[in-house]
Structures are given as structure tokens and as C-alpha cells.
Backbone as CSV, one residue per row, in Angstrom:
resi,resn,N_x,N_y,N_z,CA_x,CA_y,CA_z,C_x,C_y,C_z
1,MET,0.836,-1.196,0.000,0.000,0.000,0.000,0.874,1.249,0.000
2,LEU,0.694,2.066,-1.003,1.337,3.375,-1.031,0.343,4.388,-0.499
3,TRP,0.676,5.030,0.628,-0.203,6.014,1.240,0.278,7.423,0.902
4,GLU,-0.626,8.225,0.309,-0.337,9.620,-0.019,-1.019,10.500,1.026
5,HIS,-0.215,11.157,1.843,-0.770,11.925,2.962,-1.387,13.241,2.498
6,GLY,-2.113,13.858,3.409,-2.797,15.110,3.104,-1.927,16.338,3.296
7,GLY,-2.490,17.497,2.963,-1.750,18.752,3.053,-1.363,19.135,4.467
8,GLY,-2.106,18.636,5.452,-1.790,18.946,6.839,-0.561,18.245,7.360
9,GLU,-0.044,17.303,6.575,1.098,16.526,7.041,2.400,16.858,6.314
10,VAL,2.395,17.893,5.470,3.643,18.260,4.793,4.638,18.783,5.821
11,LEU,5.913,18.596,5.528,6.955,18.930,6.496,7.000,20.423,6.799
12,ALA,6.669,21.254,5.819,6.777,22.706,6.001,5.874,23.222,7.118
13,THR,4.735,22.570,7.341,3.781,23.063,8.341,3.434,21.999,9.372
14,SER,4.232,20.929,9.420,3.933,19.844,10.350,5.228,19.384,11.005
15,VAL,5.289,18.113,11.351,6.484,17.559,11.987,6.934,16.338,11.201
16,GLU,8.173,15.979,11.357,8.695,14.797,10.677,7.922,13.556,11.120
17,GLY,7.466,12.793,10.163,6.723,11.579,10.469,5.228,11.763,10.595
18,ALA,4.742,12.995,10.413,3.301,13.229,10.518,2.526,12.426,9.487
19,ASN,3.150,12.164,8.355,2.500,11.381,7.296,2.221,9.943,7.723
20,LEU,2.923,9.457,8.735,2.755,8.077,9.169,1.627,7.914,10.180
21,LEU,1.468,8.877,11.060,0.527,8.706,12.167,-0.719,9.572,12.070
22,ASN,-0.598,10.775,11.521,-1.766,11.651,11.441,-2.848,11.023,10.568
23,ASN,-4.066,11.086,11.010,-5.243,10.571,10.292,-5.198,9.056,10.072
24,LYS,-4.197,8.390,10.657,-4.060,6.926,10.598,-3.911,6.384,9.175
25,GLY,-3.613,7.255,8.232,-3.558,6.819,6.847,-2.534,5.751,6.555
26,ALA,-1.414,5.776,7.268,-0.357,4.803,6.994,-0.405,3.601,7.932
27,VAL,-1.223,3.650,8.963,-1.239,2.553,9.938,-2.560,1.794,9.972
28,THR,-3.617,2.362,9.415,-4.938,1.739,9.521,-4.986,0.361,8.887
29,TRP,-4.234,0.154,7.820,-4.250,-1.134,7.108,-3.749,-2.252,8.004
30,ILE,-2.642,-2.008,8.690,-2.085,-3.018,9.577,-2.924,-3.146,10.842
31,GLU,-3.391,-2.019,11.374,-4.237,-2.062,12.564,-5.523,-2.829,12.314
32,ASN,-5.983,-2.834,11.069,-7.198,-3.564,10.728,-6.928,-5.008,10.336
33,GLY,-5.695,-5.445,10.504,-5.390,-6.859,10.360,-4.946,-7.320,8.993
34,TYR,-4.694,-6.404,8.072,-4.259,-6.808,6.736,-2.763,-7.091,6.740
35,GLN,-2.399,-8.203,6.122,-0.988,-8.585,6.014,-0.392,-7.802,4.854
36,THR,0.150,-6.668,5.151,0.585,-5.760,4.086,1.784,-4.942,4.521
37,ALA,2.542,-4.508,3.551,3.567,-3.498,3.782,2.964,-2.151,3.382
38,VAL,3.330,-1.097,4.081,2.819,0.244,3.792,4.006,1.181,3.578
39,LEU,3.917,1.948,2.515,4.977,2.887,2.175,4.392,4.291,2.093
40,SER,5.060,5.252,2.721,4.587,6.635,2.649,5.788,7.574,2.646
41,PHE,5.773,8.521,1.744,6.813,9.546,1.663,6.235,10.872,2.145
42,GLN,6.956,11.565,2.993,6.487,12.869,3.460,7.009,13.951,2.523
43,PHE,6.067,14.723,1.967,6.438,15.760,1.015,6.773,17.064,1.731
44,PRO,7.670,17.867,1.166,8.111,19.090,1.855,7.034,20.164,1.953
45,GLU,6.232,20.314,0.876,5.217,21.362,0.855,3.966,20.838,0.159
46,ASN,2.851,21.506,0.428,1.608,21.147,-0.233,1.539,21.822,-1.601
47,TYR,0.740,21.268,-2.484,0.525,21.885,-3.787,-0.753,22.717,-3.767
48,SER,-0.907,23.577,-4.738,-2.024,24.512,-4.782,-3.260,23.886,-5.409
49,PHE,-4.436,24.442,-5.078,-5.627,24.095,-5.833,-5.391,24.475,-7.299
50,GLY,-5.975,23.696,-8.202,-5.810,24.006,-9.611,-4.420,23.717,-10.128
51,ILE,-3.751,22.708,-9.545,-2.377,22.374,-9.928,-2.264,22.047,-11.416
52,SER,-3.347,21.596,-12.020,-3.295,21.223,-13.441,-2.957,22.410,-14.332
53,GLU,-3.127,23.617,-13.823,-2.782,24.811,-14.594,-1.585,25.550,-14.000
54,ILE,-0.820,24.843,-13.158,0.404,25.406,-12.572,1.551,24.475,-12.971
55,PRO,2.157,24.729,-14.133,3.102,23.765,-14.727,4.238,23.334,-13.808
56,ASP,4.821,24.253,-13.040,5.966,23.876,-12.224,5.553,22.936,-11.096
57,GLN,4.374,23.164,-10.510,3.912,22.282,-9.443,3.500,20.918,-9.993
58,LEU,2.848,20.903,-11.137,2.447,19.634,-11.734,3.681,18.815,-12.120
59,LYS,4.685,19.473,-12.656,5.924,18.783,-13.020,6.605,18.213,-11.778
60,MET,6.583,18.958,-10.682,7.190,18.483,-9.448,6.451,17.235,-8.943
61,MET,5.109,17.254,-9.015,4.337,16.087,-8.609,4.704,14.886,-9.474
62,GLU,4.827,15.090,-10.768,5.197,14.002,-11.676,6.588,13.480,-11.364
63,ASN,7.499,14.380,-10.987,8.852,13.958,-10.618,8.839,13.118,-9.345
64,TYR,8.041,13.554,-8.357,7.902,12.761,-7.134,7.372,11.372,-7.471
65,ASN,6.351,11.331,-8.320,5.763,10.040,-8.695,6.796,9.134,-9.361
66,GLU,7.620,9.732,-10.194,8.634,8.944,-10.900,9.620,8.317,-9.918
67,VAL,10.049,9.105,-8.936,11.009,8.597,-7.944,10.371,7.483,-7.109
68,ILE,9.124,7.692,-6.678,8.439,6.679,-5.873,8.218,5.416,-6.685
69,HIS,7.841,5.585,-7.933,7.640,4.430,-8.810,8.931,3.632,-8.947
70,GLU,10.035,4.315,-9.129,11.321,3.636,-9.247,11.677,2.919,-7.945
71,PHE,11.361,3.544,-6.829,11.644,2.953,-5.520,10.877,1.638,-5.346
72,ILE,9.588,1.672,-5.689,8.763,0.473,-5.554,9.207,-0.594,-6.549
73,GLN,9.554,-0.179,-7.750,10.036,-1.139,-8.749,11.292,-1.852,-8.256
74,ASP,12.137,-1.132,-7.558,13.349,-1.750,-7.011,12.982,-2.805,-5.976
75,LEU,11.989,-2.512,-5.141,11.539,-3.493,-4.154,10.925,-4.717,-4.829
76,ILE,10.222,-4.488,-5.925,9.640,-5.603,-6.681,10.749,-6.484,-7.244
77,HIS,11.758,-5.849,-7.829,12.856,-6.604,-8.432,13.636,-7.399,-7.384
78,LYS,13.636,-6.904,-6.146,14.323,-7.608,-5.059,13.441,-8.695,-4.442
79,GLY,12.226,-8.842,-4.956,11.340,-9.887,-4.476,10.632,-9.578,-3.174
80,LYS,10.612,-8.312,-2.787,9.990,-7.936,-1.520,8.523,-7.545,-1.668
81,ILE,8.094,-7.300,-2.895,6.719,-6.867,-3.162,6.163,-7.657,-4.329
82,ASP,4.907,-8.051,-4.217,4.197,-8.725,-5.300,3.741,-7.670,-6.304
83,ASP,4.261,-7.752,-7.522,3.942,-6.713,-8.503,2.477,-6.755,-8.951
84,LYS,1.766,-7.794,-8.590,0.344,-7.875,-8.928,-0.551,-7.333,-7.819
85,ARG,0.074,-6.915,-6.714,-0.717,-6.444,-5.577,-0.110,-5.164,-4.994
86,VAL,0.042,-4.183,-5.850,0.494,-2.859,-5.418,-0.727,-1.944,-5.411
87,TYR,-0.975,-1.306,-4.280,-2.176,-0.484,-4.109,-1.781,0.945,-3.758
88,ILE,-2.723,1.867,-3.974,-2.473,3.261,-3.634,-3.725,3.880,-3.036
89,SER,-3.526,4.670,-1.993,-4.622,5.410,-1.374,-4.077,6.717,-0.834
90,GLY,-4.970,7.663,-0.623,-4.572,8.943,-0.079,-5.797,9.788,0.190
91,ALA,-5.634,10.794,1.021,-6.764,11.643,1.399,-6.441,13.110,1.180
92,SER,-7.445,13.846,0.748,-7.339,15.291,0.542,-6.285,15.579,-0.530
93,SER,-5.223,16.300,-0.192,-4.160,16.511,-1.173,-3.600,15.185,-1.642
94,GLY,-3.538,14.224,-0.729,-3.075,12.897,-1.090,-4.033,12.176,-2.023
95,GLY,-5.334,12.427,-1.846,-6.311,11.837,-2.751,-6.162,12.369,-4.160
96,GLY,-5.903,13.665,-4.266,-5.647,14.247,-5.581,-4.374,13.708,-6.191
97,ALA,-3.365,13.477,-5.340,-2.108,12.904,-5.825,-2.311,11.481,-6.326
98,VAL,-3.214,10.736,-5.672,-3.525,9.378,-6.130,-4.000,9.400,-7.581
99,LEU,-4.894,10.323,-7.893,-5.440,10.388,-9.249,-4.338,10.608,-10.274
100,ARG,-3.441,11.531,-9.988,-2.355,11.824,-10.927,-1.342,10.685,-11.006
101,PHE,-1.130,9.984,-9.895,-0.198,8.857,-9.912,-0.754,7.740,-10.796
102,VAL,-2.042,7.450,-10.657,-2.666,6.414,-11.478,-2.642,6.821,-12.949
103,MET,-2.874,8.091,-13.236,-2.822,8.561,-14.614,-1.419,8.406,-15.198
104,GLN,-0.410,8.650,-14.373,0.972,8.593,-14.845,1.452,7.154,-15.044
105,TYR,0.937,6.231,-14.190,1.346,4.828,-14.269,0.100,3.937,-14.237
106,PRO,-0.669,3.920,-15.312,-1.959,3.230,-15.321,-1.872,1.711,-15.249
107,ASP,-0.704,1.140,-15.532,-0.560,-0.316,-15.506,0.113,-0.820,-14.233
108,PHE,0.263,0.040,-13.257,1.086,-0.284,-12.093,0.274,-0.798,-10.908
109,PHE,-0.917,-0.231,-10.691,-1.652,-0.508,-9.464,-2.763,-1.527,-9.658
110,ALA,-2.953,-2.364,-8.641,-4.053,-3.335,-8.649,-5.363,-2.673,-8.257
111,ALA,-5.296,-1.585,-7.497,-6.498,-0.847,-7.093,-6.084,0.483,-6.497
112,ALA,-7.012,1.429,-6.511,-6.774,2.756,-5.943,-7.965,3.160,-5.086
113,LEU,-7.674,3.809,-3.964,-8.708,4.314,-3.061,-8.461,5.801,-2.808
114,PRO,-8.924,6.674,-3.702,-8.780,8.117,-3.476,-9.889,8.627,-2.558
115,ILE,-9.496,9.292,-1.486,-10.440,9.766,-0.483,-10.425,11.293,-0.472
116,CYS,-11.593,11.881,-0.511,-11.784,13.347,-0.532,-10.720,14.029,-1.388
117,ALA,-10.606,13.591,-2.617,-9.519,14.013,-3.498,-9.584,15.494,-3.854
118,LYS,-8.445,16.143,-3.750,-8.288,17.526,-4.183,-8.354,17.578,-5.713
119,ASP,-8.649,18.750,-6.262,-8.902,18.852,-7.708,-7.612,18.974,-8.517
120,THR,-7.012,17.819,-8.801,-5.785,17.800,-9.600,-6.045,17.582,-11.089
121,LEU,-7.297,17.335,-11.466,-7.612,17.072,-12.875,-7.810,18.354,-13.646
122,ILE,-8.765,19.144,-13.210,-9.019,20.489,-13.735,-9.319,21.375,-12.542
123,PRO,-9.117,22.674,-12.647,-9.485,23.555,-11.533,-10.997,23.553,-11.312
124,LEU,-11.401,23.219,-10.094,-12.812,23.243,-9.731,-13.068,24.076,-8.480
125,SER,-12.197,23.907,-7.499,-12.436,24.565,-6.219,-12.369,26.080,-6.311
126,GLN,-11.315,26.584,-6.913,-11.145,28.033,-6.964,-12.088,28.727,-7.956
127,PRO,-12.224,28.219,-9.192,-13.095,28.921,-10.146,-14.537,29.053,-9.668
128,TYR,-14.998,28.058,-8.914,-16.396,28.066,-8.467,-16.529,28.389,-6.979
129,GLY,-15.437,28.807,-6.370,-15.489,29.221,-4.969,-15.842,28.098,-4.017
130,LEU,-15.326,26.886,-4.289,-15.713,25.716,-3.494,-14.612,25.245,-2.538
131,ALA,-13.501,25.946,-2.478,-12.427,25.578,-1.554,-12.638,26.274,-0.216
132,TYR,-12.642,25.496,0.856,-12.832,26.037,2.209,-14.086,26.918,2.284
133,LYS,-15.146,26.431,1.701,-16.410,27.162,1.709,-17.321,26.552,2.775
134,PHE,-17.443,27.227,3.902,-18.188,26.689,5.038,-19.591,27.279,5.142
135,ASN,-19.922,28.190,4.238,-21.268,28.760,4.219,-21.743,28.852,2.773
136,GLY,-23.034,28.638,2.587,-23.590,28.747,1.248,-23.582,27.428,0.501
137,SER,-24.109,27.453,-0.697,-24.284,26.244,-1.498,-22.957,25.726,-2.044
138,LEU,-22.848,24.389,-2.074,-21.678,23.734,-2.661,-22.038,23.062,-3.980
139,THR,-23.164,23.463,-4.554,-23.698,22.820,-5.746,-23.350,23.604,-7.009
140,LEU,-22.844,22.905,-8.011,-22.603,23.519,-9.306,-23.915,23.624,-10.081
141,SER,-24.021,24.654,-10.890,-25.170,24.743,-11.793,-25.050,23.646,-12.847
142,ASP,-26.142,23.331,-13.497,-26.117,22.312,-14.551,-25.111,22.670,-15.635
143,GLN,-25.054,23.959,-15.963,-24.129,24.406,-17.012,-22.674,24.222,-16.577
144,ASP,-22.367,24.594,-15.332,-20.998,24.461,-14.840,-20.615,22.993,-14.675
145,TYR,-21.574,22.171,-14.283,-21.310,20.738,-14.175,-20.964,20.170,-15.551
146,GLN,-21.758,20.510,-16.549,-21.520,19.983,-17.890,-20.182,20.457,-18.431
147,ARG,-19.854,21.718,-18.173,-18.568,22.246,-18.627,-17.421,21.480,-17.962
148,SER,-17.560,21.198,-16.674,-16.525,20.471,-15.943,-16.442,19.021,-16.415
149,TYR,-17.596,18.413,-16.632,-17.626,17.037,-17.141,-16.908,16.966,-18.488
150,ASP,-17.215,17.872,-19.376,-16.602,17.862,-20.706,-15.089,18.009,-20.618
151,SER,-14.631,18.873,-19.724,-13.187,19.094,-19.586,-12.490,17.853,-19.052
152,ILE,-13.073,17.211,-18.028,-12.472,16.004,-17.467,-12.563,14.857,-18.463
153,ASN,-13.661,14.783,-19.195,-13.818,13.748,-20.210,-12.737,13.885,-21.287
154,ASP,-12.496,15.113,-21.734,-11.454,15.355,-22.739,-10.077,14.984,-22.180
155,LEU,-9.836,15.338,-20.920,-8.548,15.025,-20.294,-8.326,13.518,-20.224
156,MET,-9.349,12.793,-19.781,-9.173,11.353,-19.563,-9.073,10.571,-20.856
157,LYS,-9.451,11.177,-21.977,-9.248,10.517,-23.270,-7.760,10.395,-23.592
158,GLN,-6.937,11.185,-22.891,-5.491,11.137,-23.113,-4.830,10.047,-22.268
159,TYR,-5.599,9.439,-21.377,-5.061,8.427,-20.470,-5.911,7.164,-20.579
160,ASN,-5.387,6.067,-20.090,-6.145,4.821,-20.148,-6.167,4.201,-18.762
161,ILE,-7.083,4.663,-17.917,-7.142,4.147,-16.555,-8.472,3.443,-16.274
162,THR,-9.220,3.130,-17.323,-10.515,2.489,-17.107,-10.374,1.072,-16.559
163,ASN,-9.200,0.475,-16.680,-9.000,-0.883,-16.174,-8.410,-0.910,-14.771
164,VAL,-8.212,0.254,-14.156,-7.710,0.311,-12.783,-8.907,0.404,-11.837
165,PRO,-9.184,-0.628,-11.031,-10.300,-0.542,-10.089,-10.087,0.605,-9.096
166,MET,-11.072,1.479,-8.996,-10.970,2.634,-8.111,-12.257,2.763,-7.301
167,TRP,-12.087,3.024,-6.018,-13.237,3.296,-5.149,-13.078,4.721,-4.640
168,PHE,-13.960,5.594,-5.113,-13.935,7.001,-4.718,-14.741,7.178,-3.436
169,VAL,-14.174,7.894,-2.478,-14.836,8.129,-1.199,-14.777,9.615,-0.869
170,GLN,-15.902,10.162,-0.446,-15.922,11.574,-0.047,-17.240,11.897,0.651
171,ALA,-17.240,12.974,1.386,-18.495,13.530,1.889,-19.118,14.338,0.762
172,ASP,-20.395,14.159,0.551,-21.072,14.843,-0.551,-20.907,16.354,-0.441
173,ASN,-20.998,16.868,0.785,-20.853,18.310,1.007,-19.518,18.635,1.676
174,ASP,-18.448,18.141,1.092,-17.099,18.446,1.570,-16.818,19.923,1.306
175,PRO,-16.578,20.728,2.347,-16.377,22.158,2.138,-14.925,22.544,1.866
176,VAL,-14.007,21.582,1.926,-12.586,21.862,1.734,-12.156,21.506,0.315
177,CYS,-12.365,20.257,-0.067,-12.076,19.791,-1.432,-13.398,19.354,-2.054
178,THR,-13.817,20.037,-3.079,-15.127,19.751,-3.661,-15.266,18.294,-4.091
179,SER,-16.421,17.720,-3.806,-16.677,16.323,-4.167,-16.906,16.148,-5.664
180,TYR,-17.004,17.242,-6.400,-17.238,17.114,-7.847,-16.071,16.466,-8.575
181,THR,-14.860,16.616,-8.067,-13.728,15.933,-8.701,-13.965,14.432,-8.704
182,SER,-14.353,13.893,-7.547,-14.604,12.455,-7.437,-15.834,12.041,-8.234
183,LYS,-16.916,12.790,-8.081,-18.176,12.412,-8.728,-18.076,12.471,-10.250
184,ILE,-17.466,13.521,-10.760,-17.381,13.658,-12.217,-16.409,12.638,-12.802
185,LEU,-15.265,12.433,-12.146,-14.315,11.460,-12.677,-14.927,10.063,-12.667
186,TYR,-15.634,9.719,-11.607,-16.303,8.416,-11.565,-17.247,8.264,-12.757
187,GLN,-18.031,9.296,-13.014,-19.000,9.220,-14.110,-18.305,9.178,-15.466
188,VAL,-17.262,9.972,-15.624,-16.507,9.978,-16.879,-15.933,8.597,-17.169
189,LEU,-15.295,8.004,-16.169,-14.690,6.687,-16.368,-15.754,5.632,-16.653
190,LYS,-16.883,5.739,-15.985,-17.981,4.806,-16.253,-18.452,4.946,-17.692
191,ASP,-18.598,6.191,-18.150,-19.050,6.437,-19.515,-18.010,5.999,-20.539
192,GLN,-16.747,5.967,-20.124,-15.682,5.531,-21.028,-15.444,4.028,-20.969
193,GLY,-16.223,3.321,-20.152,-16.151,1.865,-20.161,-15.652,1.200,-18.900
194,ALA,-15.300,1.967,-17.877,-14.845,1.359,-16.619,-15.980,0.568,-15.988
195,GLU,-15.677,-0.658,-15.570,-16.703,-1.533,-15.011,-16.469,-1.904,-13.558
196,ASP,-15.281,-1.641,-13.036,-14.942,-2.124,-11.693,-14.852,-1.032,-10.645
197,ASN,-15.257,0.168,-10.981,-15.159,1.277,-10.036,-16.369,1.352,-9.113
198,LYS,-16.152,1.961,-7.959,-17.219,2.185,-6.989,-17.104,3.605,-6.462
199,ILE,-18.183,4.089,-5.870,-18.162,5.430,-5.278,-19.046,5.460,-4.042
200,THR,-18.557,6.106,-3.007,-19.314,6.314,-1.781,-19.296,7.796,-1.449
201,MET,-20.474,8.385,-1.365,-20.618,9.778,-0.985,-21.405,9.835,0.333
202,TYR,-20.753,10.283,1.391,-21.390,10.319,2.696,-22.280,11.551,2.828
203,SER,-23.456,11.346,3.381,-24.374,12.454,3.631,-23.926,13.246,4.853
204,ASP,-24.508,14.432,5.037,-24.206,15.234,6.219,-24.524,14.449,7.483
205,GLU,-25.636,13.714,7.473,-26.050,12.956,8.649,-25.054,11.853,8.969
206,GLU,-24.554,11.182,7.946,-23.562,10.128,8.174,-22.277,10.707,8.755
207,MET,-21.873,11.869,8.287,-20.673,12.504,8.824,-20.891,12.917,10.283
208,LYS,-22.061,13.452,10.584,-22.373,13.847,11.965,-22.389,12.647,12.889
209,GLN,-23.009,11.563,12.451,-23.091,10.358,13.272,-21.713,9.788,13.558
210,ALA,-20.779,10.018,12.647,-19.404,9.551,12.846,-18.587,10.535,13.672
211,GLY,-19.223,11.619,14.128,-18.545,12.600,14.962,-17.698,13.593,14.205
212,GLN,-17.953,13.741,12.908,-17.166,14.653,12.082,-17.979,15.908,11.782
213,MET,-17.656,16.986,12.431,-18.424,18.220,12.277,-18.010,19.008,11.035
214,ILE,-16.784,18.813,10.582,-16.353,19.377,9.304,-16.355,18.230,8.308
215,TYR,-17.140,18.353,7.261,-17.391,17.205,6.395,-16.282,16.965,5.372
216,HIS,-15.064,17.072,5.839,-13.924,16.798,4.966,-13.283,15.456,5.306
217,SER,-13.313,15.101,6.557,-12.554,13.935,7.042,-13.264,12.619,6.758
218,SER,-13.574,12.385,5.506,-14.278,11.158,5.132,-13.396,9.924,5.277
219,TRP,-12.087,10.107,5.436,-11.207,8.961,5.667,-11.561,8.260,6.973
220,VAL,-12.092,9.005,7.946,-12.467,8.394,9.224,-13.513,7.303,8.997
221,LEU,-14.526,7.599,8.188,-15.579,6.631,7.891,-15.072,5.513,6.991
222,ALA,-14.237,5.879,6.024,-13.724,4.866,5.094,-12.909,3.813,5.822
223,PHE,-12.074,4.248,6.768,-11.209,3.304,7.465,-11.988,2.405,8.430
224,ARG,-13.232,2.781,8.737,-14.081,1.941,9.591,-14.933,0.979,8.762
225,ASP,-14.874,1.115,7.449,-15.746,0.350,6.569,-15.011,-0.883,6.053
226,LYS,-15.328,-2.038,6.620,-14.636,-3.264,6.248,-14.867,-3.622,4.786
227,GLU,-16.032,-3.281,4.250,-16.307,-3.589,2.850,-15.325,-2.870,1.936
228,ILE,-15.078,-1.588,2.221,-14.140,-0.818,1.410,-12.726,-1.358,1.558
229,MET,-12.319,-1.577,2.804,-10.958,-2.039,3.055,-10.715,-3.414,2.431
230,ASP,-11.682,-4.327,2.608,-11.540,-5.663,2.023,-11.499,-5.596,0.504
231,TRP,-12.330,-4.730,-0.055,-12.387,-4.611,-1.519,-11.019,-4.275,-2.088
232,VAL,-10.325,-3.347,-1.442,-9.006,-2.939,-1.934,-8.088,-4.156,-2.049
233,TYR,-7.979,-4.919,-0.953,-7.021,-6.021,-0.931,-7.517,-7.259,-1.657
234,ASN,-8.765,-7.262,-2.053,-9.268,-8.368,-2.877,-8.916,-8.185,-4.356
235,GLN,-8.442,-6.998,-4.713,-8.072,-6.725,-6.101,-6.678,-7.256,-6.385
236,LYS,-6.514,-7.833,-7.556,-5.216,-8.364,-7.964,-5.086,-8.277,-9.469
237,LYS,-3.964,-7.786,-9.932,-3.748,-7.691,-11.375,-3.629,-9.086,-11.987
238,GLN,-4.132,-9.221,-13.192,-4.055,-10.493,-13.904,-2.649,-10.720,-14.465
């Protein structure tokens, strides 16, 4: 399992090792009894919303992915990792990084679990005022939804990730990272032929019942969901 941590765990504004323990992203798999190795790299700084239109930041993310990919490939060649059972998950900024990692290496992962993914595909949060929006509507108009769908659809035609099983998880009314990135990408991939993807959108009531007053921390619910966790490790490349 490759765990991509969130923006709150970058070294610039956190502490060394925060990527391992904060939000349980790197330890939940083992704590839940899965026989797995977990790998997580702590990044120096967070990336901006709308990274897809910030060439230097997008290039840096791609460079990080390349180094991590090479690192894992070395472990595979040494016989320490099953190349048919490499998984990736991440939350918030890490969830957005998951999407770009899968796009960059579509034949590498057996499954992906992007949680409350930041908008790394096309800018959504800033243009529509949906980043850190704690008051007012989080709903796109039909016209803006269609425009966003068309843009993501055009983007994904350049990649071939329909055969990578992905389970998208988010709170429907996430006020930090808009859920439209997850919802639209899920629909785009389905329309392009993906058959093994799943999506879970938590309602406000479900988030409240889980004790989450800010509807961003959907990883808390995901890590308690045995169906989701089992699904990830039940995936295996042919």
C-alpha cells in the first residue's frame, strides 16, 4: 500500500513523520489486520488548488511520482513486493495525488482508493469558490457541471485508466475539497467503459453520526468500513 498523505502533514507546516501517524492513513491497514507493507513519503510542501494549470507544481508532482515508482520497482525486483498487488490510497491533497499517480502509471496498481480528493484534474475549487467554503451552497449549476464534465472527459481521453479498479470516497458536502472531482471522474470513467469502479458519498447525517463536524474527514468513515478495506485487498492484477 502506497499512502499519499494530506496537506496537513507536509513537512513545512507539520512535523517529521506526521505522514505516518496523522489521520491513521499509513497505519490503519495493519491495525485492521491486513498482512501488508505500507509505504509513505512525506512531502516538503503542499501543492495549490488548480495544480493542473500550474506547470511547475504539476511537473514536481510528476517527478515525485517517478522517484516513488522507481523505488517500488526496485523493491519488486528484489522480491519484496508482489507486482500484482500494489495499491495506492490517499486523502485530501493525497487523494488528488492518487489520481495523478494512477494517470501517470496506469498499468502499475491493482487498485486505488482516493479519499476526498483535491482537484488535480481540472481547476474546480477556486473557479467556483468551493475551496474552504463553510457557508452557502456547494452545488454547481447544470451548465458548470456539464462544462466540468466535458473538460475532465477530454482530459481522460489522453489516459487509459478504465481498467484500474478505483473506489472514490468523499463527503457529498465536503467544504474543503469539492466532491465534484470524485463524482465527475467516476462518471466519466464509467461512460468511457470502466466496469470495476465504486463510489461512496457520505451524507451530512452520516458525517455527523461519525462525529465529524467538518465534512472533509471522510477517511475516518472509510477506514471503519470493512467492505471498502476488504475490496481494496481483494483486487489483484491479472
